[in-house]
Each structure stands twice: as C-alpha cells, then as structure tokens.
C-alpha positions, 0 to 999 in steps of 0.5 A: 735870082731872076724869075720865070718871067725874066728868064722868058724875056731873056729867051725871047731876046735870043730868039727874036721871034716866037709863037705866041702860044709857046711855053716861053710866052706863056711864062709872061703875063698877058699884062707884060705882053701888052705893056711891051706891045704898047712901048713898041718893043714887040709886035704880035701878028698872026699868032707870031711875037716879034721883037722890034726893039731888042734894047728895050726888051733887054732893059725890061729883062734887067729890070726883072733881075736879069744879069746885064752881061747875059742880056748883052749877049744877044744885042749887037751894036747895030741894036744899040745905035738904033735905039739911041737913034729912035730916042733922039728922033722921038725928041725931035732931033735931026740925026745922022748915023753914022757921020764919016768925015775926013780931017788932016788926010785921016778918015774918022766916024762918029756913031751918031750926031744929032742937032736940035736948036743950038744943041749938037750931040755927038754920040759914041755907042759902047756896047761893052761887056761887064766881063773884063771891063776896066775903067782905063777903057772908058778914059781911053775912049773919052780921049778919042771921042773928044778929039773927033768932036773937036775936029768936028767943031771946025768942020761946019760944011761937013755937018751941013752937007750931012743935013745937020743944020748948025751954025757958029756959036752952037754947042757940041756935047760929046757923049759916050752911051754904054749898056751898063752903068759904069758908075761915072758920076762926073764927066770923063775927060769932058765927056759925058758917060751915060747908061742907055736906061738913063738916055731918055731922061738925060734928053728930057732934061737937057735944055733945062741943064745945058749950062751944067754940061761940058760942051764945045762951041762950034766955030 
C-alpha cells in the first residue's frame, strides 16, 4: 500500500502545478521537496510548485509505492522522450529528436538518435501501459526498430545533415526504452530493452561494456 506521501506525489504529477501551501504539498516532507527541487524535478517560485520533470517525479512516486500503471496515466510520450533527451545531453551526447528520413521511397522516423565519440544510440521510446501488455508487442517493435536502424547505418549523409557527426566504422546501438521493467534480461532481436529508471546507469556503464552490447557497424 502506498503512503500519503506517495499519493501526494501522484496528485502533484496529475496537476503539474499547485500552491506550495496546499494540503497536497503539506503531505510531502520539506526534505523530499528539497530533494525534488535539487534534482530538477520541480521548481518552487512565488508560492507555486511547478513540475518540470514529470518522468522524474513518476519514478520517485513509484519508488514510494505508487503503481506503475497509475503513474504512467499522467505521462505523455513527449514527457518520456524529453527525459531521454535530457539524460543523453547530460552525458555529453549530441542528440536529434526525432529523426525523420526516407529510404526506398518510404518515410521513417526514429524517436531519438544520439552520438558520442564512435557510439550512435538509436532509441525507440515506448510509453506502454502494464494493462493488456503482451511480450509479443515488444518483439514486434524490436523487429521494426532494428529494420530502421539497419537502414540508417547506410544513410550517413542523413545523419550528418541532422548535425550528427558519424563516420564509417562507428557503432549504432538499437534501444527500446520503456517506462516499466518488462523483465527482458537479454536483447530482443538484437535490440536492448531498458526501463527508464535504468537508463542513466546504462549510459554511465556503456563505454566500459561496449563489447557486450549488440551493435551495427555504420558503413
């Protein structure tokens, strides 16, 4: 069962803005509010609390016992994509979101492409709900995402035109990032599936474990 503090965070996630002296805010300790502000999850100005990082707030609420499904109800796919972009930028990646391209007279779109050194991350952000989820959906998504990544590895001019400095021999890593942990311990169709709360640690460890990660060499 979630605590009053957790329920208050969930309500804050729903409202996005609320008075600092409201009953909801008073259910949250000053220490936690300070932590949320320090992490860039909320701003407090002129007696108003404003949520600036909904994904970060959702993760904190989930840590305190809020159900993932309940938290995800108040998140949009734009919140999800923005969180990934900010995390990548903080790790010094050059980012393009979204990246649209044409291949064989068809149009494609990748949610986020990020480049650092000789690593190219290609992200598909899946804001799926737990209710009704079935594993075949992620497998189908992995097949489609890998196909787009394979096409992109042959379109270096498209990547460069988007401001992403790639070269032949760079490694593209296909990723699907999800809100919830779907329990995949190994890649799905050569695509890594990572829950959002593990994304930062993945980025921290990536270069040290690059040989263990499925990748495609850019031509």
